[in-house]
matplotlib code that plots the C-alpha trace (Angstrom):
import matplotlib.pyplot as plt

x = [45.9, 48.3, 50.3, 49.7, 52.0, 54.4, 55.0, 55.7, 57.9, 60.1, 60.0, 62.0, 63.8, 64.9, 65.0, 67.2, 69.5, 70.0, 71.1, 73.4, 75.0, 75.4, 76.7, 79.6, 80.1, 80.6, 82.4, 84.9, 85.5, 83.6, 85.4, 86.1, 87.8, 90.6, 92.2, 94.5, 93.6, 96.4, 95.3, 99.0, 99.1, 102.3, 101.5, 103.2, 105.9, 103.7, 105.8, 102.0, 98.9, 98.0, 98.9, 99.8, 101.6, 102.5, 105.2, 107.5, 111.4, 112.7, 113.6, 110.6, 109.8, 107.2, 107.6, 104.8, 104.5, 102.9, 102.8, 105.1, 108.1, 109.1, 109.2, 110.0, 107.8, 109.8, 106.7, 106.6, 108.1, 108.7, 111.8, 111.7, 113.4, 115.5, 116.3, 116.9, 120.8, 120.4, 117.2, 115.2, 112.0, 110.9, 109.5, 105.5, 106.4, 103.5, 104.5, 107.3, 108.7, 110.6, 113.2, 114.1, 117.6, 115.5, 116.3, 114.0, 112.5, 110.2, 108.8, 108.3, 106.5, 109.6, 111.5, 113.0, 114.6, 117.1, 117.8, 119.3, 119.3, 122.2, 120.6, 117.8, 118.5, 120.9, 120.0, 122.4, 121.4, 124.9, 123.5, 120.8, 120.5, 117.6, 116.7, 114.6, 113.2, 112.8, 114.3, 112.1, 112.9, 109.7, 107.7, 105.4, 106.2, 102.2, 103.8, 106.6, 107.1, 109.8, 109.5, 112.5, 115.1, 113.0, 111.7, 109.1, 108.2, 105.2, 104.3, 102.3, 102.7, 104.6, 105.9, 109.4, 111.3, 114.1, 116.5, 118.8, 121.1, 119.8, 121.5, 121.2, 125.3, 126.7]
y = [111.8, 112.1, 108.8, 110.1, 113.1, 111.1, 108.9, 112.2, 112.8, 110.0, 110.2, 113.4, 112.7, 108.9, 111.0, 114.0, 111.0, 109.6, 112.9, 113.6, 109.5, 110.3, 113.3, 111.7, 109.5, 111.1, 113.6, 111.0, 110.4, 113.5, 112.3, 108.2, 108.8, 110.3, 107.1, 105.0, 101.4, 98.3, 94.6, 93.0, 89.3, 86.2, 87.7, 91.4, 90.0, 88.8, 85.5, 84.2, 85.9, 85.9, 88.3, 88.5, 91.6, 95.1, 97.1, 100.1, 101.4, 104.2, 104.0, 104.1, 100.3, 98.6, 95.3, 92.6, 89.6, 86.1, 82.7, 82.3, 84.3, 88.3, 90.8, 94.4, 97.0, 100.0, 101.1, 100.2, 96.7, 93.4, 92.0, 88.1, 88.8, 85.4, 84.5, 81.2, 79.9, 77.6, 77.1, 76.1, 76.6, 80.7, 80.2, 81.9, 85.3, 86.4, 89.7, 92.2, 95.2, 97.9, 99.6, 102.9, 102.3, 100.9, 97.8, 95.2, 91.7, 89.5, 86.5, 83.4, 80.1, 78.7, 81.7, 85.2, 86.9, 90.0, 92.5, 95.1, 99.2, 98.2, 95.6, 97.0, 99.4, 96.7, 93.5, 91.4, 87.4, 87.5, 90.3, 88.2, 86.7, 84.0, 83.0, 80.8, 82.4, 79.3, 76.0, 74.3, 74.4, 75.7, 78.6, 80.6, 84.3, 85.6, 89.4, 91.7, 94.6, 96.7, 98.8, 100.4, 98.3, 94.8, 93.3, 91.3, 87.5, 86.4, 82.7, 80.4, 79.2, 81.2, 84.9, 85.7, 89.1, 90.1, 91.9, 94.5, 91.9, 90.4, 92.7, 91.7, 91.2, 95.0]
z = [113.8, 116.8, 115.4, 112.2, 113.1, 115.0, 111.4, 110.3, 112.2, 112.3, 108.8, 108.6, 111.4, 109.3, 105.4, 107.1, 108.6, 105.7, 103.1, 106.3, 105.7, 101.5, 101.6, 104.2, 102.1, 99.2, 101.3, 101.1, 97.6, 95.3, 93.0, 92.5, 88.8, 90.2, 91.3, 89.7, 89.8, 88.1, 89.6, 90.3, 89.9, 89.3, 85.6, 86.5, 88.8, 92.9, 93.7, 94.2, 93.8, 97.9, 99.0, 103.3, 104.5, 102.5, 104.3, 102.7, 103.1, 103.5, 100.5, 98.8, 98.1, 98.5, 100.5, 98.7, 101.3, 99.6, 100.4, 97.7, 98.8, 99.0, 96.3, 95.9, 93.9, 92.5, 91.2, 88.1, 88.4, 90.8, 91.9, 93.7, 96.3, 96.8, 101.2, 100.2, 98.8, 95.2, 93.6, 96.5, 96.9, 98.9, 102.2, 102.4, 104.1, 106.8, 108.1, 107.6, 110.4, 109.1, 111.3, 112.3, 110.7, 107.8, 108.0, 106.8, 108.9, 107.1, 109.6, 107.8, 108.2, 109.1, 111.0, 111.0, 108.1, 109.0, 105.3, 106.5, 104.9, 102.7, 101.1, 101.3, 98.7, 96.6, 97.3, 98.6, 99.3, 101.5, 103.9, 104.7, 108.1, 108.9, 112.5, 113.9, 116.9, 119.3, 120.3, 117.2, 113.9, 112.4, 113.5, 111.4, 112.4, 112.8, 114.1, 115.0, 117.2, 118.0, 121.0, 122.9, 121.2, 122.0, 119.3, 119.9, 117.1, 117.7, 116.1, 115.7, 119.1, 121.0, 121.6, 122.0, 123.4, 121.5, 124.2, 123.3, 123.0, 119.8, 117.8, 113.6, 111.8, 112.4]

ax = plt.figure().add_subplot(projection="3d")
ax.plot(x, y, z, "-o")
ax.set_aspect("equal")
plt.show()
C-alpha cells in the first residue's frame, strides 16, 4: 500500500512536470505558421551551399560567408562580392565582423580582408584591402574580435593582436 502511494505521487509529479515543459515549449512559438521560411542555395545566388558565417552591417545588408565566397543579401537578392581581382577563384570565407564604423572585416582561408563602410554601401573592389595576419602566406582566419580599438585575429595556427597603430587605410 505504501509503495503504491509513493508510485502514484511520483507519477503525478512526472505528469505535472511534463505538462509544465509542454506549456513552456508552446510559449516559445505559439503559432509556428507565423514565420516565413525560404531556402537559399546557389540557385538563388549564394556563392556556395555551405554557409560558414552570417553578419549584418548597419545599413541592413546581410553578408553571408560560404566556402565559395562572400555574398551580400538585400532582402530579395544575393550579390556575390569579388574580393580578388580578375577571374581568379574566390576565397572561402570563414568569419565576418562588423566594426563600429560600419566597416566589415572578412576572415578567409588566405588572410584578412577589410571592406570600409563606403564599400559596404556601394561595393567597390578598389577600396578593399587584403592582409595576411602573420609572416606565413596562408592562415585560415577562424575568429575576429574588436575591443578597445584592438583587432584580435585568431587563425588556424596563432592569435594576433593588432594594436591601435594597425589602422585600415583611410
